[in-house]
Every structure is written in C-alpha cells, then in structure tokens.
KOLMARTOR-20516 format. One record per residue: residue number from 1; residue in one letter; x negated, y, z negated of N, C-alpha, C in turn. Coordinates in pm, 1 decimal, decimal comma. Example, Ala and Ser with C-alpha at 12.3 -4.5 7.8 and 13.67 -1.06 7.14 Angstrom:
! KOLMARTOR-20516
R  num  residuo       nxx       nyy       nzz      caxx      cayy      cazz       cxx       cyy       czz
R    1        A   -1319,0    -569,0    -780,0   -1230,0    -450,0    -780,0   -1320,0    -330,0    -780,0
R    2        S   -1285,0    -225,0    -708,0   -1367,0    -106,0    -714,0   -1290,0       3,0    -787,0
//
This chain:
! KOLMARTOR-20516
R  num  residuo       nxx       nyy       nzz      caxx      cayy      cazz       cxx       cyy       czz
R    1        X    7750,9   -5447,7   13014,5    7645,0   -5548,5   13002,7    7712,4   -5653,7   12895,4
R    2        X    7703,3   -5749,4   12930,6    7668,8   -5941,6   12838,6    7595,0   -5926,2   12686,0
R    3        X    7684,7   -6031,2   12613,8    7583,0   -6052,7   12505,3    7472,3   -6150,0   12501,7
R    4        X    7461,6   -6255,2   12662,6    7315,6   -6254,5   12673,9    7214,1   -6125,2   12738,6
R    5        X    7242,7   -6038,9   12828,3    7158,5   -5951,8   12833,2    7126,1   -5852,0   12713,0
R    6        X    7172,7   -5858,5   12632,3    7118,4   -5787,9   12583,0    7006,6   -5829,2   12433,0
R    7        X    7106,9   -5936,3   12435,3    6982,2   -6036,4   12332,2    6849,1   -6049,2   12454,0
R    8        X    6882,3   -6089,9   12599,9    6750,9   -6081,4   12631,3    6650,1   -5998,4   12662,4
R    9        X    6718,3   -5876,8   12631,3    6661,8   -5733,4   12646,3    6599,5   -5689,2   12516,8
R   10        X    6650,5   -5787,3   12423,4    6616,5   -5774,3   12290,6    6495,0   -5853,2   12216,5
R   11        X    6527,2   -5986,3   12276,2    6376,6   -6050,5   12284,3    6260,9   -6013,9   12386,4
R   12        X    6301,2   -5971,8   12486,6    6205,1   -5958,2   12590,4    6102,5   -5809,8   12485,2
R   13        X    6168,4   -5738,4   12489,3    6084,6   -5644,3   12426,6    5992,6   -5630,0   12301,3
R   14        X    6074,1   -5750,1   12190,8    5955,0   -5804,9   12096,9    5887,9   -5900,8   12112,8
R   15        X    5921,9   -5956,7   12276,8    5776,0   -6034,4   12300,9    5684,8   -5917,8   12375,0
R   16        X    5712,7   -5845,3   12431,6    5629,1   -5733,8   12486,6    5554,5   -5646,2   12362,8
R   17        X    5606,3   -5658,8   12259,0    5557,8   -5568,0   12126,7    5447,6   -5648,2   12090,0
R   18        X    5509,9   -5753,9   12064,1    5406,6   -5835,3   12032,6    5238,1   -5872,2   12115,3
R   19        X    5305,8   -5844,2   12222,1    5220,3   -5888,9   12310,2    5058,0   -5768,4   12326,4
R   20        X    5148,5   -5647,7   12314,2    5116,5   -5525,2   12327,6    4990,0   -5508,3   12212,5
R   21        X    5103,3   -5536,0   12074,9    4995,8   -5569,5   11969,6    4885,1   -5650,0   11963,2
R   22        X    4888,4   -5767,0   12016,5    4785,4   -5843,5   11971,4    4677,5   -5751,5   12102,2
R   23        X    4758,5   -5754,5   12196,8    4600,2   -5700,2   12315,0    4488,7   -5585,6   12236,1
R   24        X    4610,0   -5499,2   12146,2    4555,6   -5362,1   12089,8    4424,7   -5422,4   11977,7
R   25        X    4504,7   -5575,1   11896,1    4414,6   -5590,0   11767,6    4315,2   -5664,4   11881,4
R   26        X    4295,1   -5719,9   11938,1    4199,8   -5827,4   11978,4    4099,3   -5692,7   12112,5
R   27        X    4150,6   -5609,6   12176,0    4057,3   -5532,7   12261,3    4010,0   -5404,3   12207,1
R   28        X    4117,2   -5325,4   12151,4    4099,6   -5232,7   12120,3    4097,4   -5148,1   11915,2
R   29        X    4050,1   -5245,9   11907,4    4006,1   -5262,8   11737,6    3875,9   -5201,5   11701,2
R   30        X    3947,2   -5126,2   11600,6    3802,7   -5001,4   11536,9    3685,4   -5099,6   11508,2
R   31        X    3585,0   -5035,5   11482,5    3506,6   -5048,3   11439,1    3523,8   -5025,1   11285,3
R   32        X    3467,9   -5161,0   11216,7    3503,6   -5126,0   11095,2    3405,8   -5062,3   11001,2
R   33        X    3414,8   -4978,7   10921,8    3325,7   -4882,7   10841,2    3218,5   -4990,4   10792,1
R   34        X    3215,4   -5090,2   10776,9    3098,0   -5142,7   10648,8    3003,6   -5236,9   10826,3
R   35        X    3083,8   -5203,9   10950,4    2975,0   -5291,4   11078,4    2905,2   -5110,1   11108,5
R   36        X    2974,0   -5006,3   11100,5    2973,6   -4840,2   11114,2    2802,1   -4864,8   11061,7
R   37        X    2758,7   -4894,7   10940,0    2741,3   -4860,0   10846,1    2554,0   -4992,5   10852,5
R   38        X    2595,9   -5088,6   10892,9    2543,5   -5162,6   10930,3    2480,6   -5103,3   11067,2
R   39        X    2530,4   -5072,2   11183,7    2508,7   -5024,0   11280,4    2374,5   -4872,8   11244,9
R   40        X    2413,2   -4793,1   11172,7    2297,9   -4711,7   11121,2    2187,7   -4741,5   11045,8
R   41        X    2216,2   -4873,4   10972,9    2047,9   -4903,6   10948,0    2024,4   -4997,8   11018,6
R   42        X    2076,3   -5065,7   11161,0    1993,2   -5169,6   11214,9    1922,0   -4987,3   11298,3
R   43        X    1971,8   -4893,4   11350,9    1919,5   -4748,7   11467,0    1792,5   -4656,8   11401,4
R   44        X    1868,9   -4680,0   11243,5    1767,2   -4621,9   11141,5    1580,9   -4738,0   11154,2
R   45        X    1594,6   -4847,5   11153,3    1518,8   -4950,1   11125,1    1393,2   -4933,4   11280,7
R   46        X    1501,5   -4909,8   11373,5    1446,2   -4881,7   11502,9    1316,2   -4821,1   11492,7
R   47        X    1272,8   -4704,6   11405,5    1188,1   -4662,9   11407,7    1140,7   -4631,9   11255,3
R   48        X    1156,0   -4711,1   11188,9    1026,6   -4762,9   11101,2     939,9   -4861,9   11111,6
R   49        X     806,0   -4865,0   11053,0     813,9   -4739,4   10933,1     786,2   -4654,9   10980,8
R   50        X     822,4   -4577,2   10901,2     802,2   -4353,6   10892,8     768,0   -4350,7   10785,9
R   51        X     693,1   -4228,1   10795,1     645,8   -4180,6   10688,6     717,0   -4034,0   10666,5
R   52        X     764,4   -4092,9   10544,5     810,9   -3935,0   10518,7     814,8   -3811,2   10470,1
R   53        X     676,9   -3819,0   10378,7     557,5   -3748,2   10357,9     448,0   -3767,6   10353,2
R   54        X     378,0   -3701,8   10287,6     213,5   -3789,4   10284,6     188,1   -3853,6   10238,2
R   55        X     248,9   -3929,6   10140,2     272,7   -4027,6   10037,0     371,2   -4110,6   10053,3
R   56        X     461,1   -4113,1   10145,4     632,1   -4149,5   10131,5     619,7   -4234,7   10302,7
R   57        X     658,0   -4383,7   10261,6     691,8   -4425,5   10378,4     796,2   -4504,3   10366,4
R   58        X     910,2   -4519,7   10473,8    1039,7   -4537,8   10475,4    1035,2   -4705,4   10551,8
R   59        X    1035,6   -4767,8   10462,1    1025,4   -4915,9   10515,8    1127,2   -4962,8   10580,3
R   60        X    1232,2   -4969,2   10560,1    1347,7   -4980,8   10635,6    1448,7   -4971,3   10534,9
R   61        X    1584,7   -4950,7   10604,5    1759,0   -4953,2   10548,4    1797,4   -5070,4   10525,5
R   62        X    1923,4   -5102,2   10492,1    1980,7   -5226,5   10459,7    2097,1   -5204,5   10421,7
R   63        X    2186,1   -5280,9   10426,0    2335,8   -5239,6   10385,5    2324,0   -5347,9   10336,4
R   64        X    2340,8   -5392,3   10129,2    2342,0   -5472,7   10042,9    2503,0   -5591,0   10070,0
R   65        X    2581,4   -5493,7   10023,3    2748,1   -5516,1   10064,4    2859,5   -5390,9   10139,9
R   66        X    2958,6   -5413,9   10122,6    3043,6   -5279,2   10246,9    3049,5   -5215,7   10160,9
R   67        X    2947,0   -5183,0   10059,0    2983,3   -5035,4    9992,0    2801,7   -4987,4    9893,9
R   68        X    2767,4   -5076,4    9969,2    2578,5   -5024,5    9928,7    2500,5   -5001,1   10023,8
R   69        X    2416,8   -4892,2   10053,6    2281,1   -4874,0   10124,8    2172,6   -4830,2   10055,8
R   70        X    2132,0   -4905,4   10092,0    1944,7   -4909,9   10020,2    1814,5   -4905,9   10135,1
R   71        X    1757,1   -4823,4   10109,8    1644,8   -4705,3   10161,7    1506,4   -4795,0   10068,5
R   72        X    1402,9   -4871,6   10160,7    1326,1   -4893,6   10083,6    1198,0   -4883,3   10130,5
R   73        X    1160,8   -4802,9   10023,5    1027,2   -4707,9   10044,9     858,2   -4727,8   10014,9
R   74        X     766,3   -4677,0   10036,4     593,0   -4780,1    9953,6     560,4   -4611,6    9921,2
R   75        X     500,5   -4602,6    9848,8     414,2   -4472,1    9771,7     272,1   -4547,5    9875,1
R   76        X     206,7   -4464,1    9947,4     124,8   -4594,8   10066,8      -5,6   -4535,3   10000,6
R   77        X     -33,3   -4410,0    9924,7    -209,9   -4445,6    9851,4    -182,7   -4491,7    9694,5
R   78        X     -97,3   -4498,9    9662,3     -48,7   -4537,1    9471,1     -31,2   -4656,1    9459,7
R   79        X    -148,3   -4691,9    9323,4    -116,1   -4823,8    9319,4     -14,7   -4783,7    9158,6
R   80        X      61,0   -4938,3    9137,5     102,3   -4935,9    9011,1      53,9   -4854,8    8946,3
R   81        X    -109,9   -4935,1    8886,6    -177,7   -4840,8    8747,5    -183,2   -4755,2    8763,1
R   82        X    -215,8   -4654,7    8834,1    -246,5   -4502,7    8868,8    -181,7   -4443,0    8845,8
R   83        X     -33,4   -4513,4    8820,9      84,6   -4403,3    8850,7     168,7   -4420,1    8691,8
R   84        X     287,2   -4245,3    8641,9     321,4   -4280,1    8519,9     525,1   -4323,8    8577,2
R   85        X     523,0   -4454,1    8568,9     657,5   -4463,1    8693,5     768,2   -4418,6    8649,7
R   86        X     765,8   -4377,4    8521,8     859,5   -4313,7    8422,7     920,9   -4147,8    8483,7
R   87        X     767,9   -4089,7    8440,6     796,6   -3969,6    8531,1     777,1   -3954,2    8615,6
R   88        X     763,1   -4036,9    8758,4     798,0   -4030,7    8869,1     950,0   -4041,5    8893,4
R   89        X     984,3   -4151,9    8846,7    1100,3   -4175,9    8868,5    1199,8   -4069,1    8797,6
R   90        X    1183,3   -3995,5    8699,6    1303,7   -3883,2    8649,2    1204,3   -3776,2    8709,6
R   91        X    1168,0   -3737,4    8798,9    1079,6   -3662,7    8881,2    1181,3   -3645,1    8987,4
R   92        X    1160,6   -3815,0    9066,9    1291,0   -3807,1    9221,2    1395,5   -3789,5    9140,4
R   93        X    1462,2   -3877,5    9026,5    1595,3   -3913,4    9081,2    1697,6   -3779,4    9073,5
R   94        X    1654,9   -3656,8    9038,1    1777,1   -3524,5    9082,4    1720,3   -3459,9    9231,6
R   95        X    1587,5   -3479,9    9334,8    1587,4   -3455,5    9387,4    1696,0   -3495,2    9544,0
R   96        X    1661,7   -3669,9    9496,6    1733,9   -3731,5    9540,9    1914,3   -3745,8    9529,5
R   97        X    1910,3   -3717,0    9439,3    2052,0   -3683,0    9366,7    2101,0   -3600,2    9503,0
R   98        X    2046,2   -3453,4    9476,6    2095,8   -3282,3    9555,4    2096,3   -3342,1    9669,3
R   99        X    1978,7   -3440,5    9734,2    1948,2   -3412,6    9870,4    2136,2   -3555,9    9905,6
R  100        X    2188,6   -3620,4    9833,7    2277,7   -3707,9    9891,5    2375,9   -3567,7    9838,4
R  101        X    2392,5   -3489,2    9726,2    2553,7   -3436,0    9738,8    2533,9   -3309,1    9867,1
R  102        X    2392,1   -3277,3    9896,4    2430,2   -3171,0    9995,9    2368,0   -3194,7   10154,0
R  103        X    2359,6   -3319,0   10198,6    2254,7   -3303,2   10325,2    2397,8   -3380,3   10400,9
R  104        X    2426,6   -3319,8   10517,2    2548,2   -3321,3   10619,3    2474,6   -3515,1   10681,5
R  105        X    2385,7   -3480,8   10716,8    2363,4   -3630,4   10717,4    2402,1   -3769,6   10654,7
R  106        X    2453,4   -3720,9   10524,5    2484,7   -3829,8   10443,0    2699,7   -3801,4   10351,7
R  107        X    2740,5   -3687,4   10440,1    2853,2   -3697,9   10463,6    2920,2   -3808,9   10462,4
R  108        X    2900,9   -3929,6   10565,8    2994,2   -3992,5   10558,1    2973,9   -4130,6   10428,1
R  109        X    2879,0   -4146,1   10371,1    2816,6   -4196,0   10253,5    2939,6   -4136,9   10142,8
R  110        X    2922,2   -3998,9   10136,3    2971,1   -3920,1    9997,0    3153,5   -3945,8   10042,4
R  111        X    3201,5   -3951,3   10185,1    3345,0   -3948,6   10207,6    3378,5   -4131,4   10149,5
R  112        X    3311,2   -4199,4   10194,9    3320,3   -4359,0   10143,9    3282,2   -4383,4   10030,9
R  113        X    3180,6   -4272,6    9933,8    3162,0   -4369,4    9835,4    3084,1   -4484,4    9785,2
R  114        X    2977,4   -4449,6    9941,7    2927,1   -4574,2    9926,2    2802,9   -4533,5    9837,8
R  115        X    2720,3   -4687,8    9735,1    2680,8   -4692,3    9619,4    2544,6   -4667,2    9713,9
R  116        X    2444,4   -4564,2    9643,3    2265,6   -4496,6    9751,2    2189,6   -4575,5    9635,3
R  117        X    2074,3   -4682,6    9663,5    1969,4   -4750,7    9622,7    1881,8   -4675,3    9696,6
R  118        X    1788,0   -4593,3    9601,0    1645,3   -4594,3    9670,0    1518,6   -4651,9    9593,8
R  119        X    1518,2   -4767,6    9669,3    1410,2   -4860,7    9588,2    1253,2   -4812,8    9674,5
R  120        X    1112,1   -4843,7    9555,1    1001,0   -4801,0    9566,8     919,9   -4902,2    9511,2
R  121        X     782,9   -4899,6    9566,9     701,3   -4996,7    9558,3     540,8   -4948,8    9591,0
R  122        X     476,1   -4996,4    9538,1     343,2   -4904,6    9569,4     289,2   -4955,5    9680,7
R  123        X     174,9   -4914,9    9690,0      47,3   -4948,6    9779,1      59,6   -5140,4    9800,3
R  124        X      18,4   -5198,0    9717,0       8,3   -5343,4    9701,8     136,6   -5411,1    9740,4
R  125        X     271,8   -5356,5    9716,4     399,0   -5401,6    9705,5     474,9   -5444,4    9643,2
R  126        X     390,1   -5382,1    9538,8     461,3   -5406,7    9378,2     569,3   -5310,9    9375,6
R  127        X     687,5   -5360,4    9284,5     782,8   -5273,7    9299,6     757,6   -5177,0    9180,3
R  128        X     829,3   -5082,1    9190,2     794,3   -4961,8    9070,3     913,7   -4981,2    8998,9
R  129        X    1025,6   -4916,0    9084,6    1124,5   -4819,3    9062,6    1259,3   -4854,3    9121,6
R  130        X    1377,3   -4874,2    9090,3    1503,3   -4864,5    9182,0    1593,4   -4729,1    9143,4
R  131        X    1615,3   -4674,2    9212,8    1723,7   -4574,6    9153,6    1861,3   -4604,7    9217,5
R  132        X    1970,7   -4570,7    9138,1    2093,4   -4664,5    9216,2    2213,3   -4512,7    9155,4
R  133        X    2260,3   -4439,2    9280,5    2351,7   -4345,0    9288,8    2520,5   -4433,1    9304,4
R  134        X    2550,1   -4445,2    9210,1    2732,3   -4452,3    9268,9    2765,0   -4296,8    9278,4
R  135        X    2912,0   -4319,7    9366,6    3076,2   -4229,8    9367,4    3028,7   -4144,9    9256,3
R  136        X    3038,0   -4160,6    9164,8    3042,3   -4087,9    9035,6    2895,5   -3968,2    8971,0
R  137        X    2867,7   -4041,3    9046,7    2739,9   -3967,3    9024,7    2674,8   -3844,1    9101,1
R  138        X    2765,9   -3854,8    9236,1    2780,4   -3745,2    9359,3    2861,8   -3710,7    9357,7
R  139        X    3014,8   -3760,8    9299,5    3101,7   -3645,6    9376,6    3138,7   -3498,4    9275,9
//
C-alpha cells in the first residue's frame, strides 16, 4: 500500500466516525432526565385533579427547574381560618419525608437528588404552606 491509500483510509475512517457520531446524536440521543421528569409530571397531570384522601386533592405537579419537582394540593374541606397551619405542617412534614425516603415510586427522585416541594392551599385557594425537601433531607 502506498501513502495515498493509507491517508485515504484514515480520512475515510475519520469521516465515517464523524457521520456515525452525528447520526447517533441527532436520531438516538437519550431523553434528558429533566425531560423525563417533565414527562412524568405531564402524565400525572392527565389524572388531575385527584383526591388523595377525603381532605386532600392533588391539583397538579410541575417541574420548576432541572432539579425541583412540585406537587400542588388543596385541602378541599378546610379554610385558612379553621386550621392551625403550623401544627398541620409539623404533622405532615415527617409523613411526607418518610414517603420520599421509602416509596419505590420516588426512587428516581432520590437517585437523582431532586428537590421535592409540597405546596398546600385551602378550599378557597389561599396559600397555607410549602414544605421543601432537599436531597440532604432524605439521603
């Protein structure tokens, strides 16, 4: 083989590799994690609103940024004036945290250190409280 053939084979192989990698990136690019959780929120929202229990309705879920997932709830039978908001938040916080730590459905969030936000409003749509769990809270 002469030098021209060797150089031609090297350039041909390099061109093939570049085209192969470009096709892989354009057509077979894996879905990003942010897109995965956005899709999860969209799928969940198709079922919303949904009653979680006799007092609590899940209105929707949303991705606030690439590492924050928020659930929005309404306490359908209670108004702000009827509630001890601090006591309710203190009661719910360890229950929700335990669920984050143990639920198989939330494993993907734990594995990717997603910040979980649980936002609550009263029956009139007034903001009650917001509980935020960073990865260091549930790891």
